[in-house]
C-alpha positions in Angstrom: 14.7 80.5 161.2 15.2 82.1 157.8 18.4 81.5 155.8 19.4 85.2 156.5 19.1 84.5 160.3 21.1 81.2 160.0 23.7 83.1 157.8 24.1 85.8 160.4 24.3 83.1 163.2 27.1 81.5 161.2 29.0 84.7 160.7 28.8 85.3 164.4 30.1 81.8 165.2 33.0 82.1 162.6 34.1 85.4 164.2 34.7 83.5 167.5 35.9 80.2 166.0 38.3 81.9 163.5 40.1 84.0 166.2 40.6 80.7 168.2 41.8 79.0 165.0 44.1 81.9 164.1 45.8 81.8 167.6 46.5 78.1 166.8 47.6 78.6 163.2 44.6 76.5 161.9 42.6 77.3 158.8 38.9 76.4 159.1 37.3 74.7 156.1 33.5 74.9 155.8 31.7 72.2 153.8 29.4 73.6 151.1 25.8 72.9 151.5 23.3 71.1 149.3 19.9 72.5 148.1 16.5 71.4 149.5 17.5 71.2 153.1 14.9 73.2 154.9 16.4 72.7 158.5 19.9 73.7 157.5 21.5 76.7 156.2 21.9 76.7 152.5 24.7 78.9 151.1 25.1 80.1 147.6 28.6 80.1 145.9 28.8 83.8 146.4 28.0 83.6 150.2 30.6 80.8 150.6 33.2 82.9 148.7 32.2 86.0 150.8 32.8 84.0 154.0 36.2 82.8 152.8 37.1 86.4 152.1 35.8 87.8 155.4 37.2 85.1 157.7 40.1 83.7 155.8 38.4 80.2 155.7 38.5 77.6 153.0 35.8 75.3 151.5 35.5 71.5 151.8 33.9 70.9 148.5 31.2 68.1 148.6 30.5 67.6 144.8 27.0 65.9 145.4 25.9 68.9 147.4 27.4 71.2 144.6 25.7 69.3 141.9 22.3 69.5 143.8 22.4 73.2 142.9 23.4 72.5 139.3 21.1 69.7 138.3 22.4 69.3 134.7 26.2 69.1 134.1 26.7 71.8 131.4 29.2 74.5 130.6 27.9 76.6 133.4 28.5 73.9 136.0 32.3 73.6 135.2 32.7 77.5 134.9 31.1 77.9 138.4 33.1 75.0 139.9 36.4 76.6 138.4 35.5 79.9 140.1 35.3 78.2 143.4 38.8 76.4 143.2 40.9 79.2 144.7 38.7 78.8 147.9 38.7 75.0 148.1 41.0 73.2 150.6 39.7 69.6 150.0 37.1 67.7 148.1 34.5 65.0 149.1 33.9 62.4 146.3 
């Protein structure tokens, strides 16, 4: 499957799951993905933020996964991470 197909499948699943979660007053939190995972969906920061906006979900931020997209910790790393903060429900260390 291509990443586009996996993303579309995820959106379809979230459509069903979020309706059930809303009925129960639960907010779903999706863990961000790491790079170089050929058998798994790999989401960009923008895709993760788009899912949060579309489905009213949050992100479980895995910092090791996040860092795999940002090999060097530099000014851009922290700026991108700060942009994700409004969407983060909890963090994996």
